[in-house]
N, C-alpha and C positions, 0 to 999 in steps of 0.2 A: 706771791705777794702782788696785790693790786697796784697798778699803775696810778689809778685814781684814788687819791688819799680818802675820800669820803664814802667809796664804794663798800668798804667793809663796815661801815658804821650803821647801826639800825637806825630806821626811819623815827623811831621815838627819840632817839638822842639828838637828832638834828632839829626835828619840828615839834614843838608842843603840839599835841593833838587836843587843842583847846580853841573853841570859838571865841572871837574876839567880840566883845560886845559892841552894840552901835554907839554907845558913847565915846568909847575908845577909838573905834574907826573914824568917828567925827572928828576926834581930837588929832588923831595922827594925820589926817587930812589937812587939817587946819594948821597944824605946825609946818606942814609942807607947803603951805599957802596955795593948794591946788586951784587952778582956774581953767579958763576955757582954752587955753593954748596948750594944756598939759596933756602928755601920754604918759598914763599912770601903770607901772608893772607891779604886780603882786606876786613875789616868789613864795611858793607854797601857800597858793590862794584859797584852798579849801572850798567852801562853797560859794565863793566869789562876792562876799558881802562888802569887802573894800572896793572891788571894782566897781559893783553897782552903785554904792554910795558916791565915788569919785565922778561918775557919770551923771547919776540923778541930782545929788545935793551940791556937787561942785561945779558942774559943767565941763568935766574934763573931755576933751575932743574924742579921746581913745582910751581904752583899757584894756591890758593883756595879763593874763594870769597863766602861770605854771604850776601844775599839779600833777603828781603821780598816781595817787590813789583814783581808781576808777568811780568809786562811789561818791566821791568830792566832786569828780569832774561831771557827772551826771546831775548831781543836785544843782551844782551851779549853771550847768547849761539849761535845766529846767527853769529855774528862777529867771536867767536872762531871757530866755523865750517868753515865759509868763509875763514880764514886764516889757516885752518887745524891745529889747535894747541889743538884738544880735548884730545890728549894724554899727554898733560902737564898742562892743565888748568881745574880745576873742578869749577862750580858754585851750590851752594847749596842754595835753597829756605828754609831759616831758619831763626829765630830770631838770630840776631848777639850775642845778650847776651848770647844765649846757644851754641855759637860756640866751637867746639872742637879745642883749639889752640896750642895743645900739641906738634905737629910737625912743628910748626913755627919758623922760624929764623928771620924773618921780619914781623912785622904787621904793616900795614898803615890803618889809620883812618881820615875821614874828617867828623867829629861829633860835635856836640855841647858840651859846658863846662859841661853840665849837663850830658849828654850821658857819656863822658870820665871820670866823677866822679864815675857813677855807673859801669864802666868798670875796673876802677883802681884796686878794690879788685880781680877780675878775673886775671887779668894780672899778680898781685903780687904773687897769688896763684898757677896760671896754666902755666904761661909763664917759658920756661926753661931758665937756667941761660946762657948769651949771646945773648937773644933775642933783637932785635933792634925794637923799636916802633916807627913810625913816625906818628906825629899828625899836621895835617894843620889846622892852624889857632887858635887852642884852646890847652891849657896847659893840663897837668896832674897835678891837684892840689896836693901839697904835695911831688911832684918828684922834683929833680934838673935835667934840661935838660944836655945832653952831648954836644949838639950843637944846635944853633938856627941860622937858615939862613932867610934871607929877600929877597924873589925871585926876581930875574931880568926878564924884559920880558915886556909885553903889558900894564902894569898899574901900577901907582905909589901906588895904594892902595891894593896891593897883600897882603894876610895874611901871616905871619911868617910861617916857617916849623920848628916843634920842634924834636928833635931826643933823645930819651930816650935809655938807656941800662939797661938790667936786670942783675945783680943787683945795678950796679953802681948808677944809677939815685934815687934808693929808700932811703929816708932819715931815 
């Protein structure tokens, strides 16, 4: 039996392999009120689109993404280099559950409810006071969101976006 509870779960159960559309990325960063003093982390960053938008559209001073899939890491690195953003964006090929989130002022996730459940104690222990956590589609069980938005855009079936703030959201 694994000592790491998420280690036995398949990746597709933890992280939807669905790219987040640009209008949803924008709304996720808007609800978090990302600005020039923010360091944005995206756990399960895929092709890096949240990180790129945080830096280019919202002026975040720094963005860090954690991703385990090599093809996604390479796609993100290629696009970051193409847009000459290497000085502001870092991609780390590592298990998101082992991420060092100590610098984060904003954390974005588009993970399953089960993955959020595994991350919740990590956030409670390691996220600094004032950190905003944005979760697309899935709640942080046991926390109270400070804001919930229902995205506007291309589909009536868009998943809600939840904003949590440390420590206000903790019950």
